[in-house]
Backbone bond lengths (Angstrom), bond angles and torsions (degrees), N, CA, C in turn:
res aa  C-N    CA-C-N  psi(-1)  N-CA   C-N-CA  omega(-1)  CA-C   N-CA-C  phi
1 M - - - 1.453 - - 1.516 110.02 -
2 K 1.301 116.20 146.93 1.467 120.48 178.39 1.500 111.31 -74.70
3 K 1.333 114.39 152.27 1.462 120.77 -179.39 1.527 110.91 -62.23
4 S 1.325 117.78 -40.75 1.478 120.55 -177.92 1.530 111.38 -65.71
5 L 1.326 117.33 -36.05 1.455 120.25 177.88 1.549 110.97 -67.08
6 L 1.336 116.03 -40.25 1.459 119.28 179.15 1.537 110.73 -66.87
7 I 1.340 116.43 -37.99 1.467 119.18 178.25 1.520 110.16 -66.43
8 K 1.320 118.14 -41.94 1.474 120.75 177.24 1.529 110.99 -62.46
9 L 1.322 116.57 -41.14 1.456 121.04 179.31 1.526 110.13 -62.69
10 H 1.318 116.69 -41.08 1.443 122.45 178.08 1.528 111.34 -65.06
11 I 1.317 117.80 -42.75 1.476 122.15 -178.74 1.522 110.15 -67.71
12 Y 1.329 117.54 -48.59 1.475 120.14 -176.30 1.527 111.90 -68.52
13 S 1.309 117.32 -34.27 1.475 117.61 176.66 1.536 109.60 -69.00
14 G 1.324 117.58 -33.32 1.464 120.12 174.92 1.525 111.45 -66.57
15 L 1.323 116.87 -39.83 1.474 119.78 176.92 1.518 111.61 -64.98
16 F 1.333 116.21 -38.15 1.472 120.36 179.89 1.527 111.24 -63.51
17 T 1.308 116.99 -37.38 1.466 121.01 -176.48 1.526 111.74 -86.82
18 S 1.318 118.62 -8.59 1.461 120.50 -173.89 1.536 112.81 -62.41
19 F 1.330 119.18 -41.56 1.457 120.60 -179.47 1.522 110.68 -60.92
20 Y 1.316 117.20 -44.42 1.459 120.75 179.37 1.529 110.60 -63.65
21 L 1.310 117.46 -42.29 1.462 120.37 -179.30 1.522 111.78 -65.98
22 I 1.330 117.63 -38.13 1.458 121.50 177.99 1.530 109.76 -65.96
23 A 1.348 116.71 -47.89 1.479 120.85 179.43 1.523 110.41 -61.79
24 F 1.302 117.68 -41.45 1.453 120.70 -179.05 1.526 110.60 -69.26
25 G 1.332 117.25 -39.78 1.469 120.82 178.38 1.512 112.76 -64.39
26 I 1.358 117.35 -45.38 1.458 120.61 179.40 1.535 110.57 -63.37
27 S 1.304 117.15 -42.93 1.470 119.27 179.66 1.519 111.24 -68.12
28 A 1.332 118.16 -33.50 1.458 120.41 177.24 1.540 110.38 -66.62
29 I 1.329 118.35 -38.67 1.460 121.29 177.24 1.518 109.48 -63.28
30 I 1.321 116.92 -43.70 1.471 121.87 180.00 1.536 109.54 -61.80
31 L 1.333 117.45 -42.89 1.453 121.48 178.98 1.527 111.61 -65.95
32 N 1.324 116.05 -46.62 1.468 121.51 -177.02 1.524 112.81 -61.33
33 H 1.316 115.83 -42.36 1.448 120.72 -175.08 1.537 113.64 -97.13
34 K 1.323 116.08 4.14 1.473 122.95 177.00 1.523 111.41 52.37
35 L 1.328 115.80 46.83 1.453 121.68 178.59 1.533 110.49 -78.17
36 D 1.311 116.15 138.60 1.469 119.99 176.07 1.524 108.13 -95.40
37 V 1.308 116.63 100.37 1.469 121.13 -176.41 1.530 112.76 -102.68
38 E 1.317 117.10 -1.46 1.446 120.91 -175.35 1.523 110.54 -83.56
39 K 1.321 116.36 129.30 1.454 120.39 174.18 1.504 108.97 -75.52
40 K 1.326 117.83 143.38 1.463 121.82 -176.66 1.529 113.40 -107.89
41 E 1.336 116.99 -10.18 1.467 119.73 -174.33 1.534 111.82 -72.28
42 L 1.313 115.00 139.58 1.457 121.03 173.58 1.514 107.64 -84.12
43 T 1.315 116.80 128.98 1.463 118.59 -176.68 1.512 113.13 -100.80
44 T 1.308 116.51 -39.06 1.476 118.52 -179.01 1.516 110.01 -136.55
45 R 1.325 113.39 152.38 1.464 120.69 173.25 1.513 107.69 -126.45
46 W 1.318 116.65 141.01 1.450 119.77 176.15 1.523 108.97 -147.64
47 N 1.298 114.71 162.72 1.464 122.07 -175.59 1.522 110.35 -122.70
48 S 1.319 114.03 154.75 1.462 120.09 177.79 1.526 108.05 -157.03
49 E 1.307 114.91 -178.67 1.472 120.35 176.24 1.508 109.42 -131.85
50 V 1.325 115.52 143.40 1.452 121.65 177.85 1.521 109.08 -136.67
51 E 1.325 115.63 163.49 1.453 120.30 174.68 1.528 108.62 -86.74
52 V 1.318 116.48 132.81 1.464 121.91 -177.12 1.529 109.52 -111.89
53 D 1.324 116.13 124.65 1.466 121.62 174.12 1.531 107.25 -103.20
54 P 1.332 117.87 108.25 1.462 120.59 -175.99 1.524 114.44 -64.96
55 E 1.341 117.84 -13.90 1.454 120.57 -177.70 1.531 112.10 -83.36
56 L 1.326 118.28 -9.86 1.471 121.05 -176.99 1.523 111.07 -77.25
57 S 1.323 114.76 149.36 1.467 119.74 173.12 1.530 109.07 -71.00
58 D 1.329 116.17 168.30 1.465 119.39 -178.67 1.520 111.56 -58.66
59 Q 1.304 117.21 -43.51 1.467 121.19 -179.62 1.523 110.98 -61.66
60 K 1.324 117.52 -48.37 1.469 121.21 -179.19 1.520 111.18 -66.09
61 L 1.326 116.98 -37.62 1.468 121.38 178.28 1.524 110.72 -63.48
62 A 1.328 116.81 -43.40 1.457 120.66 178.99 1.541 110.68 -65.65
63 E 1.324 116.90 -41.66 1.467 120.13 178.54 1.521 111.01 -65.67
64 S 1.324 116.81 -40.67 1.463 120.37 178.93 1.531 110.45 -63.92
65 T 1.318 117.06 -41.57 1.481 120.54 178.82 1.513 109.39 -64.48
66 R 1.329 117.86 -47.05 1.473 121.33 178.75 1.529 110.95 -56.37
67 D 1.338 116.72 -46.40 1.459 120.26 -177.94 1.516 112.57 -66.45
68 Q 1.353 117.30 -39.11 1.460 120.43 178.19 1.519 111.89 -67.33
69 L 1.323 116.84 -31.04 1.467 120.87 177.76 1.528 112.13 -80.22
70 G 1.325 116.97 -13.87 1.463 121.15 -178.97 1.521 113.48 72.29
71 L 1.346 116.50 29.48 1.462 120.58 179.49 1.522 110.36 -96.65
72 M 1.314 116.21 152.19 1.460 118.26 176.72 1.533 108.23 -108.45
73 G 1.328 115.59 151.97 1.472 120.07 175.41 1.520 113.02 140.37
74 W 1.323 112.06 168.21 1.453 120.80 176.74 1.521 110.36 -88.19
75 I 1.321 116.25 157.09 1.457 121.04 -179.20 1.533 108.27 -120.22
76 P 1.361 117.46 105.54 1.469 120.01 178.48 1.530 110.82 -67.36
77 T 1.306 116.88 116.81 1.469 121.53 -175.07 1.525 112.07 -70.15
78 W 1.312 118.53 -23.81 1.477 120.10 -178.52 1.514 112.75 -76.16
79 E 1.333 117.25 -2.92 1.461 120.13 179.19 1.524 112.65 -106.40
80 F 1.315 118.55 9.10 1.450 120.71 177.23 1.530 110.43 -67.24
81 K 1.329 116.32 136.14 1.465 121.48 176.20 1.531 109.17 -136.72
82 R 1.328 115.70 121.31 1.456 120.60 172.66 1.518 108.80 -108.78
83 I 1.332 115.65 119.49 1.464 120.93 178.06 1.529 106.33 -128.88
84 N 1.338 115.84 108.51 1.471 122.53 -177.06 1.520 110.51 53.20
85 D 1.321 118.46 -113.44 1.462 121.14 -177.43 1.549 111.50 -100.69
86 R 1.327 117.38 16.23 1.461 122.37 -179.84 1.522 110.31 -109.62
87 F 1.307 115.98 143.27 1.475 122.03 174.93 1.530 106.87 -130.67
88 K 1.343 115.12 118.01 1.454 120.85 -177.61 1.524 109.68 -113.92
89 F 1.324 116.01 138.20 1.448 121.39 177.16 1.531 108.76 -156.23
90 R 1.324 115.02 174.81 1.467 120.62 -178.26 1.521 109.51 -126.12
91 I 1.334 115.21 145.64 1.460 122.47 174.25 1.544 105.52 -115.64
92 V 1.331 116.72 130.42 1.459 121.83 -172.04 1.529 109.62 -127.38
93 H 1.332 116.22 137.36 1.470 122.47 165.10 1.517 108.13 -148.29
94 P 1.340 118.62 173.54 1.475 119.26 -171.89 1.533 115.35 -55.90
95 G 1.318 118.34 -24.94 1.462 120.10 -176.04 1.511 116.24 -102.65
96 R 1.345 118.25 -19.69 1.469 120.32 -172.37 1.529 111.48 -150.13
97 N 1.339 112.40 159.14 1.459 122.75 167.01 1.510 106.88 -121.15
98 Y 1.304 117.21 132.33 1.451 121.10 174.13 1.529 107.11 -113.62
99 H 1.316 117.14 124.33 1.453 122.56 175.11 1.534 107.70 -99.06
100 V 1.317 115.96 112.91 1.456 121.51 -172.18 1.524 110.64 -107.39
101 D 1.326 115.91 131.46 1.463 122.76 177.63 1.528 106.92 -123.34
102 L 1.341 116.91 110.70 1.450 123.78 -174.14 1.520 110.53 -108.40
103 N 1.338 116.16 129.10 1.468 121.56 173.02 1.529 106.37 -86.38
104 L 1.335 116.86 114.52 1.453 121.20 -174.50 1.529 113.44 -70.10
105 N 1.343 117.93 -24.12 1.464 121.01 -178.75 1.526 111.85 -83.34
106 K 1.312 117.49 -42.86 1.469 121.08 -174.12 1.509 113.89 -100.26
107 G 1.342 118.79 -23.34 1.455 121.09 -176.33 1.515 113.63 85.72
108 D 1.320 116.91 9.36 1.464 120.68 177.00 1.532 108.39 -74.48
109 V 1.325 115.23 139.45 1.454 120.67 -178.96 1.532 108.50 -127.39
110 S 1.319 115.42 133.55 1.451 122.12 173.18 1.526 107.37 -114.36
111 I 1.342 117.00 124.03 1.461 122.48 -177.55 1.508 109.41 -116.34
112 A 1.345 116.12 126.72 1.457 122.18 173.44 1.522 107.17 -106.43
113 D 1.317 115.87 124.11 1.462 122.77 -174.23 1.520 109.36 -100.82
114 A 1.350 117.24 129.20 1.458 121.63 179.63 1.543 109.22 -129.87
115 P 1.343 117.64 95.88 1.479 118.61 175.13 1.520 110.86 -64.93
116 K 1.322 117.19 142.19 1.463 121.36 -175.20 1.515 113.21 -86.61
117 G 1.309 118.56 -23.20 1.459 121.40 -179.67 1.526 112.06 103.97
118 F 1.335 114.84 163.29 1.457 123.01 -173.66 1.527 112.43 -62.37
119 V 1.325 117.71 -46.08 1.480 121.07 -177.31 1.524 109.30 -66.63
120 A 1.312 118.62 -37.29 1.466 121.10 178.39 1.531 111.30 -66.05
121 V 1.330 116.49 -34.38 1.471 118.92 176.76 1.525 109.32 -66.46
122 F 1.336 117.33 -43.55 1.462 121.14 175.79 1.535 110.78 -56.88
123 H 1.336 115.44 -43.65 1.449 120.78 178.41 1.528 110.88 -62.47
124 G 1.324 116.86 -38.90 1.457 120.79 -179.91 1.518 113.30 -66.40
125 L 1.319 118.13 -22.34 1.463 120.85 178.46 1.516 111.75 -67.87
126 H 1.322 117.29 -21.88 1.467 121.30 -178.33 1.526 110.91 -61.45
127 F 1.314 117.21 -40.70 1.471 122.10 -176.53 1.521 113.49 -98.00
128 L 1.293 117.61 -12.31 1.443 121.29 -168.48 1.533 112.32 -64.55
129 N 1.315 116.38 124.91 1.452 121.05 176.80 1.542 110.93 -110.09
130 G 1.307 116.81 3.81 1.458 121.43 178.59 1.521 114.49 85.34
131 K 1.323 118.11 0.17 1.464 121.86 -175.11 1.531 111.30 -98.75
132 I 1.334 116.55 52.00 1.461 121.72 176.41 1.535 106.79 -88.21
133 P 1.335 118.71 127.83 1.458 119.37 178.29 1.535 111.22 -59.35
134 N 1.300 116.42 134.19 1.478 126.12 -179.82 1.523 113.24 65.36
135 A 1.309 118.63 21.97 1.478 120.64 -178.62 1.523 110.54 -76.22
136 P 1.330 117.14 148.54 1.478 119.72 174.84 1.518 110.40 -69.44
137 F 1.307 115.41 164.88 1.475 122.38 -174.82 1.530 112.00 -56.23
138 L 1.329 117.47 -40.56 1.459 121.10 -176.03 1.526 110.91 -60.24
139 L 1.326 117.99 -42.01 1.462 120.30 179.02 1.521 112.15 -70.36
140 R 1.322 117.15 -32.49 1.462 119.75 -179.93 1.521 111.50 -69.84
141 T 1.324 117.54 -18.74 1.458 120.39 -179.37 1.519 112.70 -89.25
142 W 1.348 118.48 -1.11 1.472 120.82 -178.38 1.532 111.28 -57.23
143 A 1.324 118.86 -40.88 1.465 121.23 -178.59 1.528 110.26 -63.58
144 V 1.333 118.11 -37.79 1.453 121.68 177.03 1.526 109.37 -63.63
145 Y 1.346 117.19 -44.11 1.444 121.48 177.08 1.534 111.04 -59.97
146 Q 1.329 117.76 -42.32 1.462 121.02 178.28 1.520 111.64 -58.04
147 W 1.316 116.89 -51.52 1.463 120.45 -177.15 1.529 110.88 -66.69
148 F 1.310 117.29 -40.06 1.460 121.50 177.77 1.526 110.20 -62.28
149 T 1.329 117.48 -42.35 1.455 122.27 179.40 1.535 110.73 -64.74
150 L 1.326 117.16 -43.29 1.471 119.65 178.93 1.530 111.24 -63.98
151 F 1.321 117.70 -37.48 1.456 121.25 177.19 1.535 110.88 -65.22
152 I 1.332 116.33 -45.08 1.475 120.02 179.19 1.531 110.54 -65.69
153 M 1.342 116.04 -37.19 1.463 119.91 178.78 1.534 110.48 -63.70
154 L 1.310 117.37 -41.24 1.464 120.71 177.54 1.521 110.65 -62.41
155 I 1.328 116.98 -43.75 1.469 120.59 177.73 1.530 110.61 -61.47
156 S 1.346 115.39 -43.12 1.460 120.21 -179.82 1.523 111.93 -63.22
157 L 1.316 117.65 -41.08 1.456 121.62 177.90 1.523 111.47 -63.66
158 I 1.306 116.72 -45.20 1.468 121.08 179.33 1.521 109.91 -64.65
159 L 1.329 116.65 -44.37 1.466 120.79 -179.56 1.530 111.00 -64.51
160 G 1.354 116.49 -41.51 1.471 119.95 178.57 1.507 111.71 -64.31
161 L 1.323 116.98 -41.48 1.468 121.22 178.07 1.530 110.56 -63.06
162 W 1.329 114.89 -43.83 1.474 119.61 179.99 1.530 110.22 -63.25
163 L 1.329 118.26 -44.70 1.458 121.68 178.45 1.531 110.81 -60.68
164 W 1.330 115.56 -42.69 1.464 119.66 -178.77 1.522 110.77 -64.66
165 L 1.351 116.15 -45.37 1.458 119.34 -179.60 1.524 112.15 -65.49
166 K 1.300 116.72 -37.18 1.470 120.65 -175.48 1.516 112.73 -76.51
167 Y 1.349 117.32 -38.69 1.468 118.56 -169.44 1.536 115.47 -113.18
168 R 1.326 119.24 -21.45 1.464 118.28 -173.81 1.521 113.72 -138.50
169 Y 1.256 119.31 14.43 1.461 120.00 -173.71 1.527 111.71 -67.88
170 K 1.335 115.30 128.67 1.449 123.51 172.20 1.529 105.22 -129.72
171 P 1.332 118.76 138.28 1.453 120.40 -174.62 1.540 113.96 -55.77
172 W 1.328 117.81 -40.87 1.454 119.70 -177.60 1.525 111.65 -64.82
173 E 1.363 118.01 -30.58 1.463 121.09 177.10 1.525 110.86 -66.78
174 G 1.315 116.81 -40.99 1.457 120.80 178.69 1.526 111.60 -62.38
175 I 1.317 116.56 -42.36 1.464 120.96 179.43 1.542 110.28 -67.89
176 A 1.358 115.84 -44.77 1.476 119.06 -178.50 1.506 111.91 -64.94
177 F 1.353 117.80 -50.69 1.464 120.28 -177.11 1.518 112.03 -70.95
178 G 1.335 117.02 -36.28 1.453 119.97 176.12 1.516 111.61 -64.41
179 G 1.356 117.33 -42.18 1.459 121.25 176.24 1.516 112.35 -63.76
180 L 1.336 115.92 -42.21 1.470 120.79 177.75 1.519 110.80 -62.05
181 F 1.332 116.79 -42.30 1.456 121.29 179.24 1.538 110.92 -63.36
182 L 1.326 116.42 -49.26 1.475 119.46 -179.80 1.524 111.93 -65.66
183 G 1.336 115.57 -39.09 1.468 119.87 177.90 1.528 112.10 -62.54
184 S 1.330 116.77 -40.94 1.493 119.26 179.10 1.507 110.89 -68.09
185 I 1.332 118.37 -35.51 1.460 120.30 177.70 1.537 110.37 -66.01
186 L 1.335 115.87 -43.80 1.471 119.10 177.00 1.521 112.21 -62.48
187 L 1.317 117.47 -40.28 1.451 122.07 178.57 1.517 111.15 -63.42
188 M 1.335 116.94 -42.79 1.469 120.72 178.03 1.523 111.22 -64.80
189 L 1.328 117.56 -37.36 1.465 120.23 179.00 1.543 110.93 -67.99
190 L 1.312 117.30 -34.75 1.458 120.11 179.33 1.515 113.05 -73.77
191 L 1.337 117.22 -30.00 1.458 119.82 -179.73 1.497 108.72 -80.43
């Protein structure tokens, strides 16, 4: 293979992985520094009706309500609240929180929508495996994109190292960059 083709392959594979690395880096900073990036304000409220089966457990009732409303997200079981004929719970996904208030007798549902914001969505990509209940196809493919990006990044690193060793290697560069690499790993371990 020609040197110019290998260099282009190295550059374009780096560009392909750049979005993932930026998203992963931003979310890692948020995790490390315990920043609260989630917006808490409710922006919209809307109402709907669902069929209520009184024989269902709280978990199944919440899942049934979520599915009938066509919403995607996980349902934290520790936030279930039954007060007389009302059942309150939350539906969560990387971009939104839905606060659901269900009337168990009539089937009336009141939903308060709280978007989390752009930075919170970026943060949510750190953990996302694509297994969000009722998620569209594009979100379910995020895990495939992650693994594909990591594979391309590995190839890019190996190719870049090979190009450097073959065409521009100088001993002092190996010592300097190797020391910088090991020093940064030690620094990260200490923090």
